ROBABA-587368 format. One line per 8 residues: number of its first residue (from 1); their letters; for each residue z, y negated, x negated of N, C-alpha, C. Coordinates in Angstrom, 3 decimals. Last residue first. Layout:
BEGIN
NUM) a) Z/Y/X/Z/Y/X/Z/Y/X  ... .
//
This chain:
BEGIN
281) itilaval) 64.675/-79.861/-33.534/65.990/-79.978/-32.859/67.205/-79.707/-34.007  62.524/-79.263/-34.723/63.019/-80.526/-34.869/64.462/-80.456/-34.039  61.455/-76.905/-33.999/61.675/-77.095/-35.193/62.611/-78.059/-35.914  60.711/-77.597/-31.072/61.820/-76.635/-31.549/62.548/-77.146/-33.223  58.083/-78.809/-31.993/59.217/-79.814/-31.354/60.785/-79.079/-31.242  56.719/-77.060/-32.859/56.585/-77.856/-33.903/57.926/-78.781/-33.320  56.548/-75.854/-30.431/56.823/-75.481/-32.050/57.604/-76.328/-32.873  55.324/-77.023/-29.079/56.490/-77.239/-29.001/57.320/-76.453/-29.869 .
273) lclvagtw) 52.853/-77.237/-30.312/53.255/-78.272/-30.664/54.904/-77.910/-29.899  51.803/-74.300/-30.059/51.995/-74.782/-31.602/53.202/-76.251/-31.651  51.342/-74.372/-27.629/52.786/-73.911/-28.121/53.018/-74.144/-29.785  49.245/-75.934/-27.226/50.947/-76.421/-26.814/51.859/-75.876/-27.112  47.426/-74.624/-28.815/47.397/-75.259/-28.737/48.873/-76.499/-28.785  47.505/-72.112/-26.405/48.176/-71.468/-27.900/48.563/-73.554/-28.815  46.425/-73.202/-24.299/47.885/-72.614/-24.556/48.537/-72.579/-25.368  44.151/-73.471/-25.543/44.751/-74.900/-25.163/46.422/-74.311/-24.528 .
265) qaiavkek) 43.034/-71.243/-26.061/43.195/-72.071/-26.974/44.155/-72.845/-26.551  42.775/-70.206/-22.988/43.691/-69.496/-24.131/44.106/-70.582/-25.191  41.199/-71.516/-22.069/42.455/-72.229/-21.573/43.422/-71.320/-22.650  39.052/-73.573/-24.797/39.329/-72.436/-23.776/41.137/-72.202/-23.350  37.199/-75.809/-24.857/38.042/-75.572/-25.440/38.655/-74.769/-24.185  34.447/-77.626/-26.103/34.788/-77.021/-24.772/36.159/-76.176/-25.495  33.526/-81.161/-26.415/34.203/-79.913/-27.125/34.814/-79.041/-26.149  33.319/-83.752/-26.426/33.124/-82.923/-25.495/33.539/-81.605/-25.808 .
257) livtalvv) 33.609/-85.888/-28.117/32.314/-84.802/-28.303/32.585/-84.009/-27.321  35.670/-87.388/-26.505/34.495/-87.708/-27.739/33.498/-86.783/-27.563  37.550/-85.600/-25.848/36.954/-86.741/-24.821/35.442/-86.876/-25.115  37.840/-83.766/-27.350/37.685/-83.331/-25.852/37.191/-84.575/-25.353  38.787/-84.937/-30.055/37.487/-84.304/-29.726/36.950/-84.038/-28.419  41.202/-86.223/-28.415/39.735/-87.514/-29.139/38.574/-86.122/-28.862  42.746/-84.589/-28.351/42.189/-85.155/-27.295/40.952/-85.734/-27.565  42.644/-83.111/-31.375/42.288/-82.331/-29.938/41.841/-83.718/-28.916 .
249) tgapylss) 44.435/-85.784/-32.327/42.601/-85.318/-32.708/42.092/-84.334/-31.534  46.377/-86.002/-31.061/45.606/-86.734/-30.621/44.135/-86.176/-31.261  47.766/-83.367/-32.027/47.434/-83.652/-30.139/46.295/-84.992/-30.097  47.960/-82.781/-34.656/46.812/-82.531/-33.745/46.506/-83.086/-32.006  50.283/-84.593/-34.852/48.945/-85.346/-34.848/47.969/-84.413/-34.585  52.563/-83.500/-35.424/52.387/-83.871/-33.966/50.929/-84.413/-33.913  53.965/-84.062/-38.245/52.300/-83.034/-37.612/52.220/-82.753/-36.296  55.709/-85.863/-37.726/54.619/-86.311/-38.015/53.632/-85.031/-38.164 .
241) lvaaidlr) 57.892/-84.107/-37.128/57.194/-84.691/-36.202/55.757/-85.136/-36.552  57.806/-82.377/-39.774/57.540/-81.834/-38.241/56.973/-82.600/-36.853  58.790/-84.378/-41.441/57.701/-83.595/-41.698/56.856/-82.801/-40.172  60.935/-85.634/-40.597/59.961/-86.257/-40.525/59.021/-85.587/-40.800  62.684/-82.766/-40.316/62.105/-83.653/-38.947/61.483/-84.192/-39.340  62.900/-82.345/-43.255/61.865/-81.638/-42.219/61.861/-82.353/-40.842  64.123/-84.869/-44.505/62.722/-84.207/-44.808/62.065/-83.356/-43.880  65.953/-86.876/-42.286/65.770/-85.497/-43.000/64.518/-84.999/-43.335 .
233) tyqtally) 65.527/-89.760/-42.682/65.919/-88.972/-41.767/65.639/-88.064/-42.489  64.589/-92.269/-43.958/65.566/-92.414/-42.980/66.093/-91.320/-42.251  62.734/-91.588/-45.478/63.932/-92.745/-46.044/64.960/-92.863/-44.983  60.792/-90.115/-44.078/61.301/-89.697/-44.831/62.830/-90.400/-45.937  59.589/-92.686/-42.841/60.596/-91.986/-41.913/61.565/-90.907/-43.256  58.024/-93.721/-45.042/58.965/-94.244/-44.637/60.578/-93.057/-43.821  55.920/-91.669/-44.768/57.368/-92.034/-46.472/58.255/-92.884/-46.026  54.688/-92.077/-42.712/55.989/-90.778/-42.738/56.801/-90.993/-44.099 .
225) finggtdl) 53.706/-94.569/-43.258/54.676/-94.488/-41.957/55.758/-92.896/-42.542  52.275/-93.944/-45.138/52.946/-95.119/-44.978/54.110/-94.686/-43.659  50.253/-92.059/-43.840/51.094/-91.649/-44.967/52.397/-92.856/-45.138  48.892/-92.807/-41.540/49.981/-92.232/-41.733/50.446/-92.194/-42.704  47.260/-95.405/-43.272/48.788/-95.685/-42.469/49.406/-95.037/-41.705  45.458/-92.913/-44.534/46.516/-94.169/-45.244/47.917/-94.838/-44.428  44.576/-92.479/-42.328/45.184/-91.732/-43.257/46.258/-92.500/-43.759  43.168/-95.295/-41.643/43.890/-94.313/-40.570/44.606/-93.233/-41.355 .
217) vgalvavp) 41.687/-95.529/-43.899/42.330/-96.767/-43.645/43.684/-96.102/-42.663  39.840/-93.262/-43.932/41.120/-93.635/-45.033/41.965/-94.634/-44.632  38.485/-93.387/-41.388/39.608/-92.278/-42.052/40.291/-92.545/-42.918  37.342/-95.871/-42.405/37.771/-95.799/-41.127/39.268/-94.632/-41.038  35.193/-95.086/-44.172/36.159/-95.669/-44.643/37.166/-95.635/-43.659  34.132/-93.225/-41.931/34.734/-92.315/-43.564/35.770/-93.367/-43.984  32.579/-94.328/-40.970/33.695/-93.947/-40.129/34.547/-92.932/-41.421  30.554/-95.450/-42.665/31.568/-96.344/-42.362/32.866/-95.396/-41.586 .
209) nsrvsplp) 28.518/-94.657/-44.956/29.660/-93.483/-43.829/30.795/-94.516/-43.944  27.197/-96.329/-46.115/26.319/-94.936/-46.070/27.065/-94.311/-44.849  28.630/-98.558/-47.378/27.683/-98.777/-46.278/27.377/-97.339/-45.322  29.579/-97.259/-49.291/30.603/-98.026/-48.614/30.117/-97.925/-47.299  27.554/-94.627/-50.866/27.892/-95.956/-50.724/28.614/-96.167/-50.030  28.463/-91.847/-52.905/28.393/-92.732/-51.684/28.539/-94.293/-51.623  26.937/-90.404/-55.466/27.831/-91.175/-54.960/27.573/-92.022/-53.651  25.419/-86.884/-55.140/25.069/-88.505/-55.403/26.348/-89.147/-54.413 .
201) irklllml) 26.698/-83.984/-56.109/26.701/-84.498/-55.096/26.160/-85.840/-55.323  27.076/-82.189/-58.541/26.131/-82.637/-58.645/25.758/-83.642/-56.649  29.953/-80.284/-58.297/28.374/-80.083/-57.323/27.243/-81.180/-57.509  30.759/-82.277/-60.344/30.560/-81.128/-60.933/29.467/-80.248/-59.667  30.732/-84.834/-59.115/30.171/-84.187/-60.430/29.949/-82.691/-60.448  32.299/-84.553/-56.803/31.347/-85.064/-57.153/30.220/-84.772/-57.919  34.673/-83.491/-58.230/33.865/-82.632/-57.336/32.303/-83.183/-57.513  35.108/-85.919/-59.498/35.359/-85.333/-60.293/34.428/-83.689/-59.383 .
193) laicltvt) 35.856/-87.530/-57.111/34.805/-88.043/-58.189/34.948/-87.027/-58.654  37.715/-86.460/-56.074/36.951/-86.380/-55.089/36.284/-86.900/-55.971  40.013/-87.038/-58.399/39.579/-85.432/-57.556/38.474/-85.189/-57.131  39.626/-89.588/-58.001/39.655/-88.668/-59.087/39.101/-87.278/-58.787  41.495/-90.002/-55.610/40.095/-90.447/-55.681/39.361/-89.678/-56.990  43.907/-89.194/-55.750/43.215/-88.088/-54.950/41.383/-88.332/-55.028  45.301/-90.444/-57.585/44.810/-89.101/-58.309/43.466/-88.590/-56.953  44.901/-92.320/-55.710/44.240/-92.759/-56.690/43.971/-91.493/-57.745 .
185) rsvvlpaf) 47.086/-91.721/-54.346/45.711/-92.075/-53.497/44.525/-92.153/-54.830  49.401/-91.525/-55.888/49.058/-90.506/-55.180/47.549/-90.646/-54.772  49.724/-94.208/-56.742/49.457/-92.950/-57.563/48.884/-92.012/-57.176  49.718/-95.110/-53.712/48.408/-96.236/-54.984/48.794/-95.098/-55.872  52.562/-94.683/-53.095/50.975/-93.792/-52.554/49.979/-94.486/-53.502  54.215/-96.373/-55.117/53.625/-94.494/-54.812/52.177/-93.860/-54.906  53.619/-98.635/-53.668/52.817/-98.149/-55.207/53.167/-96.711/-55.431  54.702/-98.386/-51.120/53.112/-98.892/-50.844/52.762/-98.117/-52.727 .
177) vqgaevqa) 57.375/-97.666/-51.145/56.483/-96.956/-50.449/55.245/-97.051/-51.022  61.092/-97.502/-52.201/59.119/-97.705/-52.880/58.444/-96.516/-51.575  63.063/-96.672/-51.520/62.813/-98.061/-51.287/61.519/-98.379/-51.683  64.063/-94.068/-53.374/63.960/-94.492/-52.354/63.763/-95.975/-52.444  61.227/-92.315/-55.555/62.493/-93.427/-55.075/62.453/-93.563/-53.854  60.059/-89.378/-54.168/59.981/-90.487/-54.867/61.302/-91.600/-54.676  59.739/-87.178/-52.760/61.123/-87.237/-53.609/60.636/-88.198/-54.757  57.653/-86.996/-50.765/59.431/-87.010/-50.391/60.618/-87.476/-51.648 .
169) ifvffggf) 55.871/-85.956/-52.184/55.892/-87.534/-51.672/57.033/-87.993/-51.341  56.102/-83.275/-51.882/56.201/-83.827/-53.144/56.524/-85.444/-52.908  56.135/-82.459/-49.204/57.603/-82.147/-50.011/57.559/-83.158/-51.113  53.634/-83.349/-48.152/55.076/-83.444/-47.264/56.260/-83.826/-48.246  52.145/-81.977/-49.827/52.408/-83.342/-50.070/53.305/-83.790/-49.200  52.474/-79.782/-48.948/52.836/-80.026/-50.349/53.063/-81.614/-50.590  51.015/-79.766/-46.598/52.525/-79.356/-46.496/52.959/-79.782/-47.886  48.709/-80.134/-47.130/49.297/-81.293/-46.461/51.215/-80.730/-46.674 .
161) gigslfal) 47.784/-77.468/-48.650/47.675/-78.814/-48.606/48.910/-79.994/-48.459  48.353/-75.752/-46.208/49.391/-75.665/-47.343/49.144/-77.090/-48.602  46.435/-77.115/-44.730/48.099/-77.027/-44.066/48.796/-76.904/-45.284  44.370/-76.286/-45.906/44.534/-77.783/-45.166/46.121/-77.688/-45.014  44.033/-73.715/-45.501/43.591/-74.183/-46.828/44.800/-75.504/-46.851  43.965/-73.028/-42.974/45.281/-72.677/-43.544/45.785/-73.418/-44.949  41.647/-74.497/-42.172/42.644/-74.900/-42.159/43.823/-74.516/-42.328  39.839/-72.526/-43.786/39.942/-74.195/-44.341/41.294/-74.402/-43.534 .
153) lmgerfvk) 40.254/-70.461/-41.808/40.444/-70.238/-43.749/40.870/-72.094/-44.190  39.159/-71.277/-39.889/40.778/-71.509/-39.601/40.999/-70.822/-41.319  36.472/-71.790/-40.999/36.850/-72.809/-40.456/38.643/-72.825/-40.202  35.639/-69.449/-41.091/35.663/-69.927/-42.124/36.686/-71.566/-41.771  35.480/-68.193/-38.281/36.348/-68.049/-39.699/36.725/-68.520/-40.796  33.570/-69.885/-37.170/34.760/-70.148/-36.846/36.017/-69.722/-38.160  31.853/-68.940/-38.776/31.689/-70.160/-38.754/33.232/-70.263/-38.488  31.384/-65.872/-37.916/31.681/-66.193/-39.470/32.009/-67.850/-39.873 .
145) qgaspsqs) 31.142/-66.629/-35.187/32.606/-65.931/-35.265/32.442/-66.460/-37.538  29.251/-67.049/-33.213/29.451/-68.101/-34.408/31.067/-67.769/-35.157  30.378/-67.852/-30.129/29.530/-67.360/-30.769/29.986/-67.821/-32.243  33.389/-68.940/-28.349/32.416/-68.490/-28.446/31.652/-67.692/-29.818  36.361/-68.934/-29.154/35.741/-69.313/-27.608/34.623/-69.191/-27.160  38.160/-66.933/-30.958/36.696/-67.808/-31.078/36.402/-68.057/-29.951  41.703/-67.535/-31.243/40.669/-66.869/-30.787/39.427/-67.583/-30.569  43.700/-69.060/-32.844/42.612/-68.470/-33.357/41.319/-67.536/-32.786 .
137) vlwiglfa) 45.269/-69.697/-30.585/44.393/-70.916/-31.122/43.363/-70.256/-31.676  46.881/-67.767/-30.679/46.222/-67.677/-29.378/44.880/-68.845/-29.989  48.082/-67.510/-33.281/47.074/-66.344/-32.948/46.562/-66.852/-31.919  49.596/-70.010/-33.072/48.492/-69.906/-33.901/48.035/-68.757/-33.825  51.498/-69.440/-31.308/50.442/-70.373/-30.835/49.203/-70.100/-31.927  52.810/-67.196/-32.937/51.963/-66.876/-31.502/51.062/-68.182/-31.134  54.244/-68.895/-34.554/52.787/-67.790/-35.328/51.810/-67.103/-33.599  55.205/-70.725/-33.487/54.314/-71.376/-34.258/53.329/-70.169/-34.256 .
129) lafgglqt) 57.306/-69.149/-32.687/56.450/-69.683/-31.244/55.284/-70.212/-31.814  58.840/-68.788/-34.626/58.129/-67.554/-34.093/56.898/-67.890/-32.768  59.699/-71.111/-35.366/58.359/-70.410/-36.287/57.749/-69.448/-35.576  61.435/-71.528/-33.532/59.979/-72.461/-33.370/59.248/-71.412/-34.605  63.172/-70.328/-34.052/62.727/-69.760/-32.733/61.396/-70.534/-32.554  64.270/-71.194/-36.048/63.965/-69.803/-36.299/62.810/-69.592/-34.679  65.187/-73.531/-34.526/64.143/-73.890/-35.400/63.330/-72.459/-36.015  67.500/-72.580/-32.679/66.007/-73.280/-32.437/65.040/-73.443/-33.324 .
121) vkplgetf) 68.777/-71.653/-35.489/68.573/-70.705/-34.204/67.069/-71.398/-34.105  68.279/-73.839/-38.139/69.026/-73.513/-36.845/68.352/-72.673/-36.538  68.161/-73.126/-41.744/67.179/-73.693/-40.392/68.246/-73.308/-39.300  70.453/-73.659/-44.496/69.267/-73.026/-43.719/68.876/-73.929/-42.435  70.267/-76.974/-46.481/70.417/-75.956/-45.426/69.742/-75.092/-45.283  68.768/-78.460/-48.122/69.626/-79.233/-46.972/70.113/-78.290/-46.510  67.189/-76.718/-49.995/67.594/-78.039/-50.559/68.561/-78.543/-49.547  66.375/-74.767/-48.593/66.794/-74.458/-49.508/67.827/-75.533/-49.775 .
113) aaflvpii) 65.366/-75.973/-45.981/66.371/-75.067/-46.010/66.939/-74.451/-47.410  63.329/-77.601/-47.253/65.020/-78.300/-46.517/65.746/-77.201/-46.403  61.515/-75.744/-47.351/62.015/-76.506/-48.448/63.235/-76.858/-48.472  60.576/-74.960/-44.603/61.626/-73.934/-45.859/62.290/-74.489/-47.093  59.779/-77.424/-44.157/61.262/-76.879/-43.273/62.030/-75.565/-44.562  57.976/-77.994/-45.350/58.699/-78.593/-45.951/60.228/-78.402/-45.029  56.271/-75.527/-44.428/56.533/-75.506/-45.461/57.521/-76.369/-45.899  55.795/-75.888/-41.659/56.349/-74.859/-42.008/57.318/-75.019/-43.562 .
105) acivastp) 54.040/-78.234/-41.355/55.468/-78.234/-41.009/56.139/-77.026/-41.264  51.765/-76.950/-42.424/51.912/-77.794/-42.999/53.469/-78.340/-42.744  51.262/-74.636/-40.016/51.080/-74.142/-41.527/52.150/-75.546/-42.627  50.679/-76.780/-37.695/52.134/-75.898/-37.994/52.070/-74.867/-39.460  48.425/-77.619/-38.798/49.626/-78.690/-39.024/50.958/-77.667/-38.655  46.249/-75.893/-38.940/46.545/-76.772/-40.233/48.146/-77.901/-40.237  46.509/-75.479/-35.994/46.840/-74.245/-37.560/47.228/-75.271/-38.457  45.718/-77.570/-34.723/47.038/-77.188/-34.727/47.802/-76.115/-36.024 .
97) avsavfgl) 42.724/-77.784/-36.029/44.111/-78.914/-36.199/45.735/-78.321/-35.957  41.241/-75.556/-35.319/42.074/-76.192/-36.586/42.781/-77.125/-36.859  41.306/-75.277/-32.381/41.839/-73.996/-33.089/42.558/-74.793/-34.649  40.221/-78.303/-31.517/41.914/-77.345/-30.937/42.096/-76.316/-31.712  38.027/-77.916/-32.795/38.960/-79.119/-33.383/40.274/-78.292/-32.971  35.834/-76.685/-33.470/36.636/-75.749/-32.870/37.714/-76.568/-33.440  33.518/-77.858/-36.154/33.864/-77.658/-34.625/35.158/-76.874/-34.721  32.980/-78.304/-38.928/32.784/-77.206/-38.392/32.317/-76.852/-36.455 .
89) slarylaa) 34.705/-80.961/-39.352/33.078/-81.051/-39.007/32.755/-79.558/-38.544  37.270/-79.640/-39.829/36.637/-80.091/-38.242/35.250/-80.065/-38.294  36.600/-78.161/-42.079/36.888/-77.522/-41.218/36.493/-78.111/-39.535  36.304/-80.599/-43.878/35.193/-79.681/-43.719/35.274/-78.768/-42.711  39.093/-82.016/-43.429/37.510/-82.419/-43.244/36.466/-81.437/-43.142  40.653/-79.946/-44.348/40.660/-80.096/-43.244/39.287/-81.062/-42.648  39.675/-79.834/-47.089/39.425/-78.646/-46.630/39.618/-79.069/-44.902  40.381/-82.703/-48.202/38.755/-81.832/-48.328/38.770/-80.877/-47.163 .
81) mglagtlg) 43.349/-82.659/-47.531/42.307/-83.390/-46.878/40.665/-82.957/-46.496  44.300/-80.374/-48.984/44.463/-81.020/-47.684/43.367/-81.678/-46.668  43.565/-81.362/-51.688/42.906/-80.198/-51.083/43.316/-79.798/-49.465  44.935/-84.128/-51.466/43.072/-83.499/-51.732/42.868/-82.797/-51.200  47.569/-83.142/-51.524/46.689/-83.993/-50.395/45.000/-84.200/-50.265  47.686/-81.995/-54.295/47.629/-81.211/-52.871/46.998/-81.901/-51.563  47.381/-84.445/-55.779/46.453/-83.032/-56.139/46.419/-82.559/-54.876  49.399/-86.406/-54.281/47.800/-86.830/-54.509/47.220/-85.390/-54.810 .
73) amtawiis) 51.255/-85.316/-55.257/51.586/-85.184/-53.859/49.591/-85.491/-53.604  51.506/-84.965/-57.928/51.479/-83.797/-57.531/51.116/-84.057/-55.926  51.502/-87.896/-58.358/50.543/-87.209/-58.792/50.594/-85.993/-57.898  54.611/-88.310/-57.176/53.081/-88.854/-57.038/51.713/-88.547/-57.275  55.972/-87.294/-59.281/55.683/-86.663/-57.711/54.893/-87.387/-57.168  55.038/-88.887/-61.605/55.102/-87.492/-61.564/54.800/-86.720/-60.227  56.086/-91.190/-60.593/54.511/-91.278/-60.853/54.309/-89.697/-60.631  58.613/-90.599/-60.299/58.124/-91.218/-59.091/56.289/-90.667/-59.143 .
65) mrapiheg) 59.412/-90.074/-62.901/59.454/-88.821/-62.306/58.767/-89.317/-60.975  58.833/-92.948/-63.964/58.281/-92.241/-64.467/58.537/-90.639/-63.656  58.879/-95.646/-61.359/59.660/-94.808/-62.098/58.496/-93.494/-62.430  56.238/-97.654/-59.761/57.246/-96.894/-59.927/57.803/-95.857/-61.014  55.858/-100.985/-60.587/55.392/-100.001/-61.036/56.400/-98.886/-60.930  57.551/-102.689/-57.718/57.141/-102.720/-58.832/56.837/-101.226/-59.393  56.353/-104.749/-54.634/57.373/-103.470/-55.045/56.603/-103.492/-56.768  55.708/-107.120/-52.976/56.450/-107.089/-54.170/56.513/-105.800/-55.039 .
57) wlvacvll) 54.420/-106.868/-50.383/55.880/-106.893/-51.027/56.125/-106.868/-51.785  51.983/-108.000/-51.748/52.632/-108.511/-50.672/54.087/-108.314/-50.119  51.067/-105.588/-53.589/51.486/-107.093/-53.814/51.909/-107.749/-53.154  51.273/-103.227/-51.514/51.889/-103.078/-52.619/52.300/-104.837/-53.203  49.096/-104.148/-49.871/50.604/-104.013/-49.072/51.600/-104.370/-50.600  46.943/-104.335/-51.432/47.293/-105.365/-50.871/48.616/-105.292/-50.770  46.777/-101.220/-51.999/47.212/-101.932/-53.140/47.656/-103.449/-52.661  46.611/-100.426/-49.480/47.735/-99.699/-50.679/47.959/-100.914/-51.645 .
49) vvigslaa) 43.756/-100.784/-49.232/44.811/-101.263/-48.135/46.186/-100.941/-49.153  42.621/-99.666/-51.580/42.283/-101.261/-51.346/43.745/-101.559/-49.978  42.987/-97.300/-51.135/43.794/-97.405/-52.250/43.679/-99.014/-51.977  41.996/-96.365/-48.808/43.216/-96.185/-48.609/43.886/-97.182/-49.754  39.219/-96.406/-49.665/39.582/-97.767/-48.789/41.323/-97.896/-48.396  39.451/-94.406/-51.062/38.819/-95.528/-51.832/39.284/-97.049/-51.122  39.409/-92.166/-49.754/40.474/-92.530/-50.873/40.499/-94.055/-50.894  37.424/-92.315/-48.310/38.688/-92.773/-47.722/39.651/-93.003/-48.739 .
41) lmlvqyqs) 35.117/-91.906/-50.389/35.082/-92.959/-49.314/36.683/-93.611/-48.570  36.324/-89.150/-51.001/35.983/-90.254/-52.069/36.067/-91.829/-51.511  35.667/-87.608/-48.994/37.131/-87.700/-49.201/37.488/-89.194/-50.350  33.578/-88.068/-48.200/33.947/-88.703/-47.519/35.342/-88.338/-47.850  32.207/-86.421/-50.531/31.961/-87.827/-50.207/32.584/-88.365/-49.220  33.479/-84.318/-49.886/33.509/-84.725/-51.084/33.504/-86.311/-51.013  32.128/-83.278/-47.528/33.492/-83.423/-47.477/34.293/-84.166/-49.022  28.743/-85.306/-47.041/29.775/-83.927/-47.955/31.336/-84.173/-47.661 .
33) skraalgg) 28.435/-86.626/-43.715/28.168/-86.468/-45.519/29.147/-85.466/-46.440  28.229/-86.039/-41.023/27.250/-86.847/-41.717/27.031/-86.634/-43.067  30.648/-84.472/-40.464/28.880/-84.254/-40.065/27.893/-84.942/-40.894  32.626/-86.047/-41.982/31.820/-84.896/-42.297/31.258/-84.205/-42.247  32.858/-88.018/-39.418/32.142/-88.188/-41.011/31.991/-87.166/-41.779  34.701/-86.112/-38.645/33.535/-86.792/-37.321/32.411/-87.442/-38.701  36.890/-86.189/-39.430/36.179/-84.742/-39.740/34.798/-85.278/-38.948  37.749/-88.306/-39.493/37.203/-87.725/-41.049/36.564/-86.723/-40.920 .
25) sfdgggwv) 38.415/-88.961/-37.189/37.465/-89.860/-38.207/36.729/-88.943/-39.149  40.363/-86.995/-37.203/39.217/-87.274/-35.755/38.289/-87.698/-36.510  42.351/-88.081/-38.749/41.582/-86.663/-38.863/40.390/-86.296/-38.428  42.780/-90.510/-38.044/42.537/-90.098/-38.897/41.729/-89.132/-39.196  44.162/-90.040/-35.138/43.385/-90.866/-35.316/42.212/-90.916/-36.839  46.912/-88.511/-35.909/45.388/-87.850/-35.571/44.114/-88.498/-35.667  47.676/-90.144/-37.768/47.058/-89.364/-38.769/46.268/-88.974/-37.753  49.106/-92.087/-35.743/47.957/-92.538/-36.482/47.120/-91.463/-36.792 .
17) lastiafl) 50.561/-90.515/-34.779/49.654/-91.255/-33.809/48.249/-91.234/-35.241  52.445/-89.761/-36.871/51.593/-88.579/-35.899/50.615/-89.057/-35.178  53.700/-91.898/-37.043/52.781/-91.061/-38.133/51.738/-90.336/-37.660  54.993/-92.186/-35.092/53.984/-93.267/-35.217/52.870/-92.856/-36.246  56.679/-89.883/-35.678/56.104/-90.298/-34.256/54.790/-90.847/-34.239  58.391/-91.143/-37.692/57.301/-90.130/-38.121/56.537/-89.857/-36.894  59.176/-93.563/-36.926/58.170/-93.773/-38.003/57.457/-92.642/-37.923  61.118/-92.731/-34.976/60.125/-93.332/-34.938/58.874/-93.980/-35.625 .
9) iglpnasp) 62.644/-91.333/-36.798/61.640/-90.721/-35.763/60.504/-91.483/-35.283  63.909/-93.187/-38.289/63.013/-92.155/-38.807/62.351/-91.590/-38.010  65.430/-94.336/-36.014/64.072/-95.218/-37.305/63.367/-94.396/-37.847  67.193/-92.680/-35.667/66.372/-92.718/-34.580/65.099/-94.052/-34.731  67.748/-90.063/-37.876/67.971/-91.690/-37.205/66.930/-91.575/-36.330  68.826/-87.229/-37.693/68.085/-87.745/-36.761/67.999/-88.903/-36.494  70.768/-86.835/-39.490/70.081/-86.082/-39.789/68.713/-86.463/-38.654  72.127/-90.109/-41.478/71.654/-89.244/-40.238/70.724/-88.040/-40.591 .
1) m) 73.225/-89.752/-44.889/71.989/-90.270/-44.318/72.030/-89.073/-42.538 .
//
């Protein structure tokens, strides 16, 4: 497999664009409902889309190992989604989204270093740039330090969760896309239902938060393009390019929510994205 197949790169960038809209929608939906209610609605709408696609493309039930990998991806993905939706609902999108993305990108790159070879010098430079970018975006632009710290902690947790998802879902058998993601999304739905039960939060209706349903459709689209990317290029390249999604999230937050972003934070966000690019070279 070529290390930088053009089709794989195209799929990964498309994944980032779709995920950016999905994460913004999920964060917006979490301002109205609990993050677990949003997670449930998003998982449900995603399953519907994936089931239709699996039937249309005639995909068979995944092999046992693919089901195991998809299940692990669903567990970590649920952590990532719930943490990110909650973090984005607190505000500070320009800080939360890039931080989550860099942590998310580093995990599969390190995994690939052990399975496919050590990173290049440029990738190591990307790591250094990433940490500098995280430090800059982590500077709170206003009052509310406690809320800001909570948002950044959730951003790190979401990055770990998404990083795990990136690694695990890429291990499913080649040639299958929709069926493994159905398994992953079903696990995420079960976790959301369990959290709603444990916290005694009422089950949401589909009509209660349409933006959460949209978030699920967009996030599922990002998953599909990412999994396609991993089948055409190296895991680390697919992961870091897909991790460009904060660009779209931050732009939407600035344009639609009129969120104020300090110059230092814009600089940090740009450095995070440059870090992702360096890691890809």
